[in-house]
C-alpha positions as a Markdown table, in Angstrom:
| # | Residue | x | y | z |
|---|---|---|---|---|
| 1 | Met | -18.2 | -3.0 | -33.0 |
| 2 | Ala | -19.6 | -6.4 | -34.4 |
| 3 | Ile | -18.3 | -9.9 | -33.4 |
| 4 | Ser | -16.7 | -11.3 | -36.2 |
| 5 | Lys | -17.7 | -14.7 | -37.7 |
| 6 | Ser | -14.4 | -16.4 | -36.4 |
| 7 | Ala | -14.9 | -15.1 | -33.0 |
| 8 | Lys | -18.6 | -16.5 | -33.0 |
| 9 | Ile | -17.2 | -19.8 | -34.3 |
| 10 | Glu | -14.6 | -19.8 | -31.6 |
| 11 | Ala | -17.1 | -19.2 | -28.9 |
| 12 | Glu | -19.3 | -22.4 | -30.2 |
| 13 | Ile | -16.2 | -24.3 | -30.3 |
| 14 | Glu | -15.6 | -23.6 | -26.6 |
| 15 | Lys | -19.1 | -24.2 | -25.8 |
| 16 | Val | -18.8 | -27.8 | -27.5 |
| 17 | Lys | -15.7 | -28.5 | -25.8 |
| 18 | Ala | -17.3 | -27.8 | -22.4 |
| 19 | Lys | -20.3 | -30.1 | -23.1 |
| 20 | Ile | -17.8 | -32.8 | -24.5 |
| 21 | Ser | -15.9 | -32.6 | -21.1 |
| 22 | Glu | -19.0 | -32.6 | -19.2 |
| 23 | Gln | -20.1 | -35.9 | -21.1 |
| 24 | Gln | -16.8 | -37.5 | -20.7 |
| 25 | Ala | -16.9 | -37.0 | -16.8 |
| 26 | Arg | -20.6 | -38.4 | -16.9 |
| 27 | Leu | -19.3 | -41.6 | -19.1 |
| 28 | Lys | -16.8 | -42.4 | -16.5 |
| 29 | Glu | -19.3 | -42.0 | -13.7 |
| 30 | Leu | -21.7 | -44.5 | -15.5 |
| 31 | Glu | -18.9 | -47.0 | -16.2 |
| 32 | Gln | -17.5 | -46.9 | -12.5 |
| 33 | Lys | -21.4 | -47.6 | -11.4 |
| 34 | Lys | -21.7 | -50.4 | -13.9 |
| 35 | His | -18.5 | -51.9 | -12.8 |
| 36 | Glu | -19.8 | -51.6 | -9.1 |
| 37 | Ala | -23.3 | -53.4 | -10.1 |
| 38 | Glu | -21.4 | -56.0 | -11.7 |
| 39 | Asn | -19.1 | -56.8 | -8.8 |
| 40 | Ser | -22.2 | -56.8 | -6.6 |
| 41 | Glu | -24.0 | -59.0 | -8.9 |
| 42 | Ile | -21.0 | -61.5 | -8.8 |
| 43 | Val | -20.8 | -61.2 | -5.0 |
| 44 | Asp | -24.5 | -62.0 | -4.8 |
| 45 | Ile | -24.1 | -65.1 | -7.0 |
| 46 | Val | -21.2 | -66.4 | -5.0 |
| 47 | Arg | -23.0 | -65.9 | -1.8 |
| 48 | Gly | -26.1 | -67.7 | -3.1 |
| 49 | Met | -23.8 | -70.8 | -4.0 |
| 50 | Ser | -23.2 | -71.3 | -0.1 |
| 51 | Ile | -19.6 | -72.3 | -0.8 |
| 52 | Ser | -16.9 | -71.5 | 2.0 |
| 53 | Leu | -14.3 | -69.0 | 1.3 |
| 54 | Ser | -11.6 | -71.6 | 1.4 |
| 55 | Asp | -13.5 | -73.7 | -1.2 |
| 56 | Leu | -14.1 | -71.0 | -3.8 |
| 57 | Pro | -10.7 | -70.9 | -5.3 |
| 58 | Leu | -10.8 | -74.5 | -5.6 |
| 59 | Leu | -14.0 | -74.2 | -7.4 |
| 60 | Leu | -13.0 | -71.6 | -9.6 |
| 61 | Gln | -9.7 | -73.2 | -10.8 |
| 62 | Ser | -11.8 | -76.3 | -11.4 |
| 63 | Ile | -14.1 | -74.3 | -13.6 |
| 64 | Gln | -11.2 | -72.8 | -15.5 |
| 65 | Lys | -9.5 | -76.0 | -15.9 |
| 66 | Asp | -12.9 | -77.6 | -17.2 |
| 67 | Gly | -13.3 | -74.9 | -19.7 |
| 68 | Ala | -9.7 | -75.1 | -20.9 |
| 69 | Thr | -10.3 | -79.0 | -21.6 |
| 70 | Ser | -13.5 | -78.3 | -23.4 |
| 71 | Gly | -12.1 | -75.6 | -25.8 |
| 72 | Gln | -13.7 | -73.1 | -23.9 |
| 73 | Ser | -11.9 | -70.2 | -21.9 |
| 74 | Val | -13.0 | -68.2 | -19.0 |
| 75 | Pro | -12.4 | -64.5 | -19.9 |
| 76 | Lys | -9.9 | -62.8 | -18.1 |
| 77 | Ser | -10.9 | -59.5 | -16.1 |
| 78 | Gly | -11.2 | -56.6 | -18.6 |
| 79 | Ala | -12.1 | -59.0 | -21.6 |
| 80 | Glu | -15.1 | -58.8 | -23.7 |
| 81 | Asn | -17.8 | -61.5 | -22.8 |
| 82 | Lys | -18.2 | -63.0 | -26.2 |
| 83 | Glu | -20.4 | -66.3 | -26.6 |
| 84 | Val | -19.0 | -69.0 | -28.6 |
| 85 | Ser | -21.8 | -70.7 | -30.7 |
| 86 | Glu | -21.3 | -74.1 | -32.0 |
């Protein structure tokens, strides 16, 4: 007995769903790797500044305060980085 058109289409749908699932897992993995790389870059920058751990919060607060008084803001975690051009 021949396989019906709808059965062939259903089989193709299942293949596509499986590929989508694989790609979503890959995307999640890549996003995690990107996040880890960004964190590593931040740590490297901070370590390169030779600032003590006790002074770091004061520096960050100062930067945030200066940004607020100049009309610029320091993006919160998870916010998109958008440059403001004046």
